[in-house]
PDB file as gemmi writes it, atoms N, CA and C in Angstrom:
CRYST1    1.000    1.000    1.000  90.00  90.00  90.00 P 1                      
ATOM      1  N   MET A   1      21.185 -42.516 -17.962  1.00  0.00           N  
ATOM      2  CA  MET A   1      21.045 -41.282 -17.202  1.00  0.00           C  
ATOM      3  C   MET A   1      22.341 -40.473 -17.332  1.00  0.00           C  
ATOM      4  N   ILE A   2      22.189 -39.163 -17.515  1.00  0.00           N  
ATOM      5  CA  ILE A   2      23.351 -38.294 -17.689  1.00  0.00           C  
ATOM      6  C   ILE A   2      23.881 -37.881 -16.318  1.00  0.00           C  
ATOM      7  N   ASN A   3      25.169 -37.908 -16.213  1.00  0.00           N  
ATOM      8  CA  ASN A   3      25.842 -37.502 -14.984  1.00  0.00           C  
ATOM      9  C   ASN A   3      25.626 -35.995 -14.770  1.00  0.00           C  
ATOM     10  N   PRO A   4      25.173 -35.575 -13.573  1.00  0.00           N  
ATOM     11  CA  PRO A   4      24.935 -34.152 -13.326  1.00  0.00           C  
ATOM     12  C   PRO A   4      26.209 -33.311 -13.460  1.00  0.00           C  
ATOM     13  N   ILE A   5      27.343 -33.874 -13.136  1.00  0.00           N  
ATOM     14  CA  ILE A   5      28.605 -33.140 -13.269  1.00  0.00           C  
ATOM     15  C   ILE A   5      28.883 -32.860 -14.747  1.00  0.00           C  
ATOM     16  N   GLU A   6      28.580 -33.819 -15.615  1.00  0.00           N  
ATOM     17  CA  GLU A   6      28.777 -33.621 -17.050  1.00  0.00           C  
ATOM     18  C   GLU A   6      27.844 -32.517 -17.568  1.00  0.00           C  
ATOM     19  N   LYS A   7      26.610 -32.480 -17.065  1.00  0.00           N  
ATOM     20  CA  LYS A   7      25.662 -31.441 -17.471  1.00  0.00           C  
ATOM     21  C   LYS A   7      26.174 -30.057 -17.069  1.00  0.00           C  
ATOM     22  N   ILE A   8      26.663 -29.952 -15.845  1.00  0.00           N  
ATOM     23  CA  ILE A   8      27.186 -28.677 -15.352  1.00  0.00           C  
ATOM     24  C   ILE A   8      28.391 -28.255 -16.177  1.00  0.00           C  
ATOM     25  N   THR A   9      29.276 -29.194 -16.468  1.00  0.00           N  
ATOM     26  CA  THR A   9      30.460 -28.898 -17.270  1.00  0.00           C  
ATOM     27  C   THR A   9      30.062 -28.447 -18.672  1.00  0.00           C  
ATOM     28  N   THR A  10      29.084 -29.110 -19.255  1.00  0.00           N  
ATOM     29  CA  THR A  10      28.617 -28.743 -20.585  1.00  0.00           C  
ATOM     30  C   THR A  10      28.032 -27.331 -20.594  1.00  0.00           C  
ATOM     31  N   VAL A  11      27.209 -27.032 -19.616  1.00  0.00           N  
ATOM     32  CA  VAL A  11      26.618 -25.692 -19.524  1.00  0.00           C  
ATOM     33  C   VAL A  11      27.704 -24.646 -19.341  1.00  0.00           C  
ATOM     34  N   TYR A  12      28.687 -24.937 -18.518  1.00  0.00           N  
ATOM     35  CA  TYR A  12      29.792 -24.005 -18.272  1.00  0.00           C  
ATOM     36  C   TYR A  12      30.549 -23.717 -19.569  1.00  0.00           C  
ATOM     37  N   HIS A  13      30.896 -24.746 -20.307  1.00  0.00           N  
ATOM     38  CA  HIS A  13      31.656 -24.569 -21.548  1.00  0.00           C  
ATOM     39  C   HIS A  13      30.818 -23.848 -22.612  1.00  0.00           C  
ATOM     40  N   GLU A  14      29.529 -24.161 -22.690  1.00  0.00           N  
ATOM     41  CA  GLU A  14      28.661 -23.472 -23.641  1.00  0.00           C  
ATOM     42  C   GLU A  14      28.511 -21.998 -23.284  1.00  0.00           C  
ATOM     43  N   THR A  15      28.441 -21.707 -22.002  1.00  0.00           N  
ATOM     44  CA  THR A  15      28.343 -20.321 -21.552  1.00  0.00           C  
ATOM     45  C   THR A  15      29.599 -19.548 -21.925  1.00  0.00           C  
ATOM     46  N   LEU A  16      30.760 -20.139 -21.673  1.00  0.00           N  
ATOM     47  CA  LEU A  16      32.014 -19.483 -22.043  1.00  0.00           C  
ATOM     48  C   LEU A  16      32.086 -19.252 -23.550  1.00  0.00           C  
ATOM     49  N   SER A  17      31.640 -20.203 -24.314  1.00  0.00           N  
ATOM     50  CA  SER A  17      31.647 -20.080 -25.768  1.00  0.00           C  
ATOM     51  C   SER A  17      30.764 -18.913 -26.220  1.00  0.00           C  
ATOM     52  N   GLU A  18      29.597 -18.776 -25.622  1.00  0.00           N  
ATOM     53  CA  GLU A  18      28.692 -17.687 -25.981  1.00  0.00           C  
ATOM     54  C   GLU A  18      29.256 -16.340 -25.540  1.00  0.00           C  
ATOM     55  N   LEU A  19      29.895 -16.298 -24.377  1.00  0.00           N  
ATOM     56  CA  LEU A  19      30.467 -15.037 -23.891  1.00  0.00           C  
ATOM     57  C   LEU A  19      31.606 -14.553 -24.791  1.00  0.00           C  
ATOM     58  N   ARG A  20      32.325 -15.457 -25.419  1.00  0.00           N  
ATOM     59  CA  ARG A  20      33.396 -15.065 -26.336  1.00  0.00           C  
ATOM     60  C   ARG A  20      32.833 -14.404 -27.589  1.00  0.00           C  
ATOM     61  N   LYS A  21      31.572 -14.701 -27.926  1.00  0.00           N  
ATOM     62  CA  LYS A  21      30.934 -14.124 -29.100  1.00  0.00           C  
ATOM     63  C   LYS A  21      30.406 -12.708 -28.832  1.00  0.00           C  
ATOM     64  N   CYS A  22      30.289 -12.330 -27.566  1.00  0.00           N  
ATOM     65  CA  CYS A  22      29.725 -11.034 -27.203  1.00  0.00           C  
ATOM     66  C   CYS A  22      30.680  -9.906 -27.568  1.00  0.00           C  
ATOM     67  N   THR A  23      30.089  -8.764 -27.897  1.00  0.00           N  
ATOM     68  CA  THR A  23      30.901  -7.559 -28.070  1.00  0.00           C  
ATOM     69  C   THR A  23      30.643  -6.679 -26.853  1.00  0.00           C  
ATOM     70  N   TRP A  24      31.695  -6.258 -26.221  1.00  0.00           N  
ATOM     71  CA  TRP A  24      31.585  -5.474 -25.013  1.00  0.00           C  
ATOM     72  C   TRP A  24      31.700  -3.998 -25.353  1.00  0.00           C  
ATOM     73  N   PRO A  25      30.963  -3.134 -24.656  1.00  0.00           N  
ATOM     74  CA  PRO A  25      31.003  -1.701 -24.981  1.00  0.00           C  
ATOM     75  C   PRO A  25      32.342  -1.080 -24.604  1.00  0.00           C  
ATOM     76  N   GLY A  26      32.685  -0.026 -25.350  1.00  0.00           N  
ATOM     77  CA  GLY A  26      33.869   0.750 -25.000  1.00  0.00           C  
ATOM     78  C   GLY A  26      33.547   1.676 -23.837  1.00  0.00           C  
ATOM     79  N   TRP A  27      34.564   2.375 -23.362  1.00  0.00           N  
ATOM     80  CA  TRP A  27      34.391   3.233 -22.189  1.00  0.00           C  
ATOM     81  C   TRP A  27      33.370   4.333 -22.455  1.00  0.00           C  
ATOM     82  N   SER A  28      33.463   5.016 -23.612  1.00  0.00           N  
ATOM     83  CA  SER A  28      32.547   6.126 -23.887  1.00  0.00           C  
ATOM     84  C   SER A  28      31.102   5.636 -24.035  1.00  0.00           C  
ATOM     85  N   GLU A  29      30.908   4.488 -24.664  1.00  0.00           N  
ATOM     86  CA  GLU A  29      29.557   3.930 -24.795  1.00  0.00           C  
ATOM     87  C   GLU A  29      29.000   3.543 -23.423  1.00  0.00           C  
ATOM     88  N   LEU A  30      29.859   3.020 -22.563  1.00  0.00           N  
ATOM     89  CA  LEU A  30      29.438   2.652 -21.215  1.00  0.00           C  
ATOM     90  C   LEU A  30      29.006   3.876 -20.416  1.00  0.00           C  
ATOM     91  N   VAL A  31      29.788   4.960 -20.513  1.00  0.00           N  
ATOM     92  CA  VAL A  31      29.451   6.196 -19.799  1.00  0.00           C  
ATOM     93  C   VAL A  31      28.153   6.780 -20.343  1.00  0.00           C  
ATOM     94  N   ASP A  32      28.011   6.815 -21.671  1.00  0.00           N  
ATOM     95  CA  ASP A  32      26.789   7.345 -22.278  1.00  0.00           C  
ATOM     96  C   ASP A  32      25.559   6.541 -21.853  1.00  0.00           C  
ATOM     97  N   SER A  33      25.674   5.226 -21.878  1.00  0.00           N  
ATOM     98  CA  SER A  33      24.546   4.370 -21.478  1.00  0.00           C  
ATOM     99  C   SER A  33      24.194   4.570 -20.012  1.00  0.00           C  
ATOM    100  N   THR A  34      25.203   4.719 -19.177  1.00  0.00           N  
ATOM    101  CA  THR A  34      24.974   4.934 -17.750  1.00  0.00           C  
ATOM    102  C   THR A  34      24.230   6.249 -17.522  1.00  0.00           C  
ATOM    103  N   LEU A  35      24.645   7.294 -18.242  1.00  0.00           N  
ATOM    104  CA  LEU A  35      23.968   8.584 -18.105  1.00  0.00           C  
ATOM    105  C   LEU A  35      22.514   8.500 -18.570  1.00  0.00           C  
ATOM    106  N   VAL A  36      22.266   7.772 -19.649  1.00  0.00           N  
ATOM    107  CA  VAL A  36      20.895   7.600 -20.126  1.00  0.00           C  
ATOM    108  C   VAL A  36      20.046   6.908 -19.064  1.00  0.00           C  
ATOM    109  N   VAL A  37      20.592   5.893 -18.421  1.00  0.00           N  
ATOM    110  CA  VAL A  37      19.849   5.171 -17.378  1.00  0.00           C  
ATOM    111  C   VAL A  37      19.581   6.083 -16.188  1.00  0.00           C  
ATOM    112  N   ILE A  38      20.578   6.850 -15.763  1.00  0.00           N  
ATOM    113  CA  ILE A  38      20.403   7.737 -14.600  1.00  0.00           C  
ATOM    114  C   ILE A  38      19.357   8.810 -14.892  1.00  0.00           C  
ATOM    115  N   VAL A  39      19.423   9.416 -16.076  1.00  0.00           N  
ATOM    116  CA  VAL A  39      18.440  10.446 -16.445  1.00  0.00           C  
ATOM    117  C   VAL A  39      17.048   9.831 -16.555  1.00  0.00           C  
ATOM    118  N   SER A  40      16.941   8.655 -17.148  1.00  0.00           N  
ATOM    119  CA  SER A  40      15.641   7.990 -17.277  1.00  0.00           C  
ATOM    120  C   SER A  40      15.032   7.682 -15.919  1.00  0.00           C  
ATOM    121  N   VAL A  41      15.842   7.204 -15.005  1.00  0.00           N  
ATOM    122  CA  VAL A  41      15.348   6.904 -13.653  1.00  0.00           C  
ATOM    123  C   VAL A  41      14.900   8.190 -12.962  1.00  0.00           C  
ATOM    124  N   GLY A  42      15.636   9.276 -13.155  1.00  0.00           N  
ATOM    125  CA  GLY A  42      15.247  10.561 -12.567  1.00  0.00           C  
ATOM    126  C   GLY A  42      13.921  11.047 -13.114  1.00  0.00           C  
ATOM    127  N   ILE A  43      13.741  10.945 -14.429  1.00  0.00           N  
ATOM    128  CA  ILE A  43      12.480  11.372 -15.050  1.00  0.00           C  
ATOM    129  C   ILE A  43      11.323  10.509 -14.555  1.00  0.00           C  
ATOM    130  N   LEU A  44      11.523   9.199 -14.509  1.00  0.00           N  
ATOM    131  CA  LEU A  44      10.474   8.303 -14.028  1.00  0.00           C  
ATOM    132  C   LEU A  44      10.141   8.569 -12.563  1.00  0.00           C  
ATOM    133  N   THR A  45      11.161   8.838 -11.750  1.00  0.00           N  
ATOM    134  CA  THR A  45      10.939   9.147 -10.337  1.00  0.00           C  
ATOM    135  C   THR A  45      10.109  10.414 -10.190  1.00  0.00           C  
ATOM    136  N   ALA A  46      10.446  11.448 -10.961  1.00  0.00           N  
ATOM    137  CA  ALA A  46       9.692  12.704 -10.906  1.00  0.00           C  
ATOM    138  C   ALA A  46       8.248  12.485 -11.347  1.00  0.00           C  
ATOM    139  N   PHE A  47       8.058  11.709 -12.412  1.00  0.00           N  
ATOM    140  CA  PHE A  47       6.703  11.444 -12.904  1.00  0.00           C  
ATOM    141  C   PHE A  47       5.862  10.718 -11.856  1.00  0.00           C  
ATOM    142  N   VAL A  48       6.435   9.684 -11.252  1.00  0.00           N  
ATOM    143  CA  VAL A  48       5.696   8.921 -10.237  1.00  0.00           C  
ATOM    144  C   VAL A  48       5.416   9.800  -9.018  1.00  0.00           C  
ATOM    145  N   GLY A  49       6.387  10.619  -8.620  1.00  0.00           N  
ATOM    146  CA  GLY A  49       6.183  11.503  -7.471  1.00  0.00           C  
ATOM    147  C   GLY A  49       5.083  12.514  -7.715  1.00  0.00           C  
ATOM    148  N   VAL A  50       5.094  13.152  -8.891  1.00  0.00           N  
ATOM    149  CA  VAL A  50       4.063  14.141  -9.215  1.00  0.00           C  
ATOM    150  C   VAL A  50       2.697  13.468  -9.328  1.00  0.00           C  
ATOM    151  N   THR A  51       2.646  12.324  -9.979  1.00  0.00           N  
ATOM    152  CA  THR A  51       1.385  11.600 -10.113  1.00  0.00           C  
ATOM    153  C   THR A  51       0.832  11.214  -8.748  1.00  0.00           C  
ATOM    154  N   ASP A  52       1.688  10.744  -7.867  1.00  0.00           N  
ATOM    155  CA  ASP A  52       1.266  10.368  -6.519  1.00  0.00           C  
ATOM    156  C   ASP A  52       0.713  11.579  -5.771  1.00  0.00           C  
ATOM    157  N   TRP A  53       1.404  12.703  -5.892  1.00  0.00           N  
ATOM    158  CA  TRP A  53       0.966  13.917  -5.209  1.00  0.00           C  
ATOM    159  C   TRP A  53      -0.396  14.378  -5.734  1.00  0.00           C  
ATOM    160  N   VAL A  54      -0.592  14.340  -7.060  1.00  0.00           N  
ATOM    161  CA  VAL A  54      -1.862  14.764  -7.656  1.00  0.00           C  
ATOM    162  C   VAL A  54      -2.995  13.832  -7.225  1.00  0.00           C  
ATOM    163  N   VAL A  55      -2.762  12.533  -7.275  1.00  0.00           N  
ATOM    164  CA  VAL A  55      -3.797  11.579  -6.877  1.00  0.00           C  
ATOM    165  C   VAL A  55      -4.145  11.758  -5.399  1.00  0.00           C  
ATOM    166  N   LYS A  56      -3.137  11.962  -4.577  1.00  0.00           N  
ATOM    167  CA  LYS A  56      -3.379  12.178  -3.152  1.00  0.00           C  
ATOM    168  C   LYS A  56      -4.217  13.441  -2.934  1.00  0.00           C  
ATOM    169  N   ALA A  57      -3.904  14.521  -3.645  1.00  0.00           N  
ATOM    170  CA  ALA A  57      -4.650  15.769  -3.499  1.00  0.00           C  
ATOM    171  C   ALA A  57      -6.094  15.599  -3.954  1.00  0.00           C  
ATOM    172  N   VAL A  58      -6.304  14.899  -5.053  1.00  0.00           N  
ATOM    173  CA  VAL A  58      -7.664  14.675  -5.554  1.00  0.00           C  
ATOM    174  C   VAL A  58      -8.463  13.841  -4.570  1.00  0.00           C  
ATOM    175  N   ILE A  59      -7.861  12.802  -4.043  1.00  0.00           N  
ATOM    176  CA  ILE A  59      -8.565  11.945  -3.071  1.00  0.00           C  
ATOM    177  C   ILE A  59      -8.905  12.728  -1.810  1.00  0.00           C  
ATOM    178  N   GLN A  60      -7.982  13.579  -1.357  1.00  0.00           N  
ATOM    179  CA  GLN A  60      -8.270  14.404  -0.166  1.00  0.00           C  
ATOM    180  C   GLN A  60      -9.410  15.370  -0.441  1.00  0.00           C  
ATOM    181  N   LEU A  61      -9.426  15.971  -1.626  1.00  0.00           N  
ATOM    182  CA  LEU A  61     -10.524  16.888  -1.963  1.00  0.00           C  
ATOM    183  C   LEU A  61     -11.865  16.166  -2.001  1.00  0.00           C  
ATOM    184  N   LEU A  62     -11.866  14.937  -2.510  1.00  0.00           N  
ATOM    185  CA  LEU A  62     -13.117  14.194  -2.612  1.00  0.00           C  
ATOM    186  C   LEU A  62     -13.591  13.643  -1.269  1.00  0.00           C  
ATOM    187  N   THR A  63     -12.682  13.331  -0.367  1.00  0.00           N  
ATOM    188  CA  THR A  63     -13.080  12.705   0.890  1.00  0.00           C  
ATOM    189  C   THR A  63     -13.208  13.651   2.053  1.00  0.00           C  
ATOM    190  N   VAL A  64     -12.499  14.771   2.070  1.00  0.00           N  
ATOM    191  CA  VAL A  64     -12.560  15.696   3.193  1.00  0.00           C  
ATOM    192  C   VAL A  64     -13.890  16.434   3.229  1.00  0.00           C  
ATOM    193  N   GLY A  65     -14.428  16.735   2.071  1.00  0.00           N  
ATOM    194  CA  GLY A  65     -15.684  17.492   1.999  1.00  0.00           C  
ATOM    195  C   GLY A  65     -16.890  16.693   2.444  1.00  0.00           C  
ATOM    196  N   ARG A  66     -16.773  15.445   2.668  1.00  0.00           N  
ATOM    197  CA  ARG A  66     -17.931  14.619   3.003  1.00  0.00           C  
ATOM    198  C   ARG A  66     -18.041  14.378   4.475  1.00  0.00           C  
TER     199      ARG A  66                                                      
END                                                                             
């Protein structure tokens, strides 16, 4: 049976080894990526809001008249 402490130590060392292989973004790439995420979230929020409003209006038109 493997000692759980040895397993944890092995995972820790393997994780550190993999993190050393990573390339980290520079400042300008980080800012650009952040702006892309913020704009994307804004567009998605607007789309969901408009879709919700349209569906709500259609449902009200279909149910109020009855």
